[in-house]
Every structure is written in structure tokens, then in C-alpha cells.
N, C-alpha and C positions, 0 to 999 in steps of 0.2 A: 458497672456503673462508676460514676465519680463519687468521691467522698462528699458527705454533707459538709458544708462550710458554715461556720458560725463566726461571722465577722461584724464589726461595727458598721454603721451606715456609711455609704460612700459608693463610688464607682469602682468596679473591679473588672479585670480582664482575666479570663480563665483560658489557658491553652490546653487543648485536648488533641493528642496526636492520633486518634482513631483506635488506640489500644484500650483494652479494659484495664481496670485498676487491680492492684494486688488483691487477692492471691492468684487470679487467673489472667496472666499477661498476654495471651495470644491475640493478635489483631482481629478486628471484626472482619467478616467476609464482605466483599463488595455488595453494595445494595443501598437502600434508602432507610434512614433511621430518624426517629424523632428525638431531639434533645430538649429536655425540659429543665427550666431554671425556676426556682421558687425562692421567695423571700417572705419574711413575716415581720411585721412591725411589733416591737416589744410593748408599745403603748396599749394597743387594743387587740393584739394577736390576730389581726386581719391578714390572711395569707394572700400573696399575689404570685401567680404562676404564669409563665410564658413558655411556649414551646415553638420549635422550628424544625422543619424537615431538612435534613442534610443528606448528602450522598457520599458514600465511601467508595472510591474507585482507585485501587492501588496498582492497576495494571495498564500497560500500553495497549492500544488497538492491535488486533491480530489481523494481518493482511495475507490473503492467499491469491496469487495470480495463477489462474488455470490455463488461460489461453492468451497469447501464444505460449506454446509449451517451453519448458526450460532447456531440454536437451534432446537431440542436438540443437544447436542454434538455428531457429527457424528462419526461413526466407519468407518475407512478407511483400505484398504488393497491393495496389489499389486502396481499398478501405479495410483496415484491420479492426476486428472486434476484440477489444481487450476485456476479458472476462475473468471474474474472480469473486471474492467475498471479503468483507470487512466485518469482524466481530468486535463490537464495541457498543455497550448500552448507552453511552453518553456521547456519541459521535456528533461533532458540530459540523465537520466538513471533511471531504477528501479531495485531493488534487491528483490528476493524472497528467504526466509530463513526459517529454522525450528530450534526449540530448544526443549529440553526435559522438560516436565512439563507445568504448567499453567503460570509460571513467570520465564522463562529462563534468565540466566545471560550470556549464551553463545549461539550463533546461528551458524548454518552451512549453507553455501550458496547452494541453489538449482539452481538458475539461475540469471544471470545479463543480462539485455537487454537495448538497447538505444531507443526503440520505442515500443509503445503499439501495440500488434498484432491485426489485423482486426477481427480475429475469437474469441477474448475474452479470449483465453487460455494464462494466464500469465506464467505458467510453468507446466511441468509434473514432479511429484515427485515419485520416485521409493522407496517404503517403505519396500520392501521384505526382506531387510537385517536388519531392525530395530527391537528392542525388543518391546514386548507388553508394552504399557505405554500411558500416555497422552503426546501430543506434541502440540506446538504452532507454527502455520505458521505466518510469518510476511512478509508483502509487504511494502517496503519503496521506495518512489519516490523522486527524486531530480530534481530541475529545475536550469536553467542557472544563476539565480540570488541568489542562495543559499537557497531557500525555500525548506523545507523537510517535508514530512508527512509519517506516518506509520499507517498501519491497521493490526490487528491480528485476528487469528481464532484458537480456540482450537479444536483438534481432538483426537480420541482414536484409537490406533492400538491394535487389539485383534484377534490373529489368534489361540489362544489356545481353543480347543474344550471343552465344558462342560463335567464333569464326571457325569454319570447317573448310578444309581443302583436300582434294585428291590430286597428287602430282603424277602418280603412275597407277594404272595405265592412263594415257591421255584420252580425252573424250572421243568417242566413235572409233577407237582403235580395235582392230580385229585381233583376237587372241586364240591360240590353239594349245592343246595339250593340258597336262596337269601341273600343279605347282605354280599357279599364277600368283605373282607377288603384287600386292596392292600397297601403295605408299601414300600416306596422307598425314594430316595433322588436325588437331582440334585445340583451340586456345580460348580460355575463359578464366576470369579472375576466380570464379567459384566452381570450377569443374569438379563434378562428383563421379 
């Protein structure tokens, strides 16, 4: 606790950094605490006490993106279910966004919410109107004390079909014998 203060009448500001006073200096664990301030008038010894509930929150929100998977870079199409979890007792909001490329400078909002859903789906992202490219998904969580965390995930959109051709043998060609050679090609930006 804090030391008892014996001061003359007046207004005072007391700064408390969340640590206990000497001799036990370790910080308090995250949680809710009551702070009580008391004063006593020397004229009639009438005590006056006020208390307030405070919250100690020393950590940033912890974000986990479960889906889409982290590695290898997943291909996505249609509507993507962004699933995960945010651990934060004082969460005020989280934002799910996407940007073009692996290090976007501009993000577009997919969803803003005030609480983590129970089913683990942080957002549904409709990618049907987006061009084939790499995209970064970013989930950012904010708590009531100003702590912020972000987690990102790289994904690929590829709806362009590969181009495939066979140049030998030609269509409807009659072949005989063994050791027939087939010549062709397959072209795609993301051929696996």
C-alpha cells in the first residue's frame, strides 16, 4: 500500500505507478483494485474516506490468427473466414483489414467489432471483386488503457486458370510403337 500522509489542509495530487511501496516493490498483477483515500479533520477528528475502483492492465492484447493458415501462404477465393482469438480483459474494439502486397502502406477495413465473437470468426472477407495478387490481412486490438497489438497474415488470391497446351502429338494423330513422346506446356503465375 501507500504510506499514510500527514499534510496540512489543501488539495493534493498523489501519483501511483501501480507498484507497491517499499519494502515489497513488485508490480501488482493485472486486475481490478480499490484505492481508498482518507482524511481526518484535526478540529473534531471526523474521518472522511473515499474509494475508487481502478484497473491495472500492464499488457497488450494477445492476438492469434488461426485461419487462414500461416504457412505455406494460403490461396483464398470467394468469401474467406478469418478465424482466431483475442485475449484481453479490457478490449474496447478490434479491426480486421486488408492491404495489397506483403508490406502494405494502406489498409481497407473489413470489419470493426467491440467484442470477440464466441465462435472464433473475427470477420468474413469477400474477395470476389479483388484482383489476383498477394494480400496482407491485419487484425488490430485496442484496450481501454491505450494498449494496442496487431497480427498479420499473408494470403494469395489466384482465380486465373492455368494455360495448358499439347503440341505433339497433334489431335487425332495415329501413333504406333513404344516410346511415344508427348510435348506440351503449362503456364500459370502460381503453378505448383
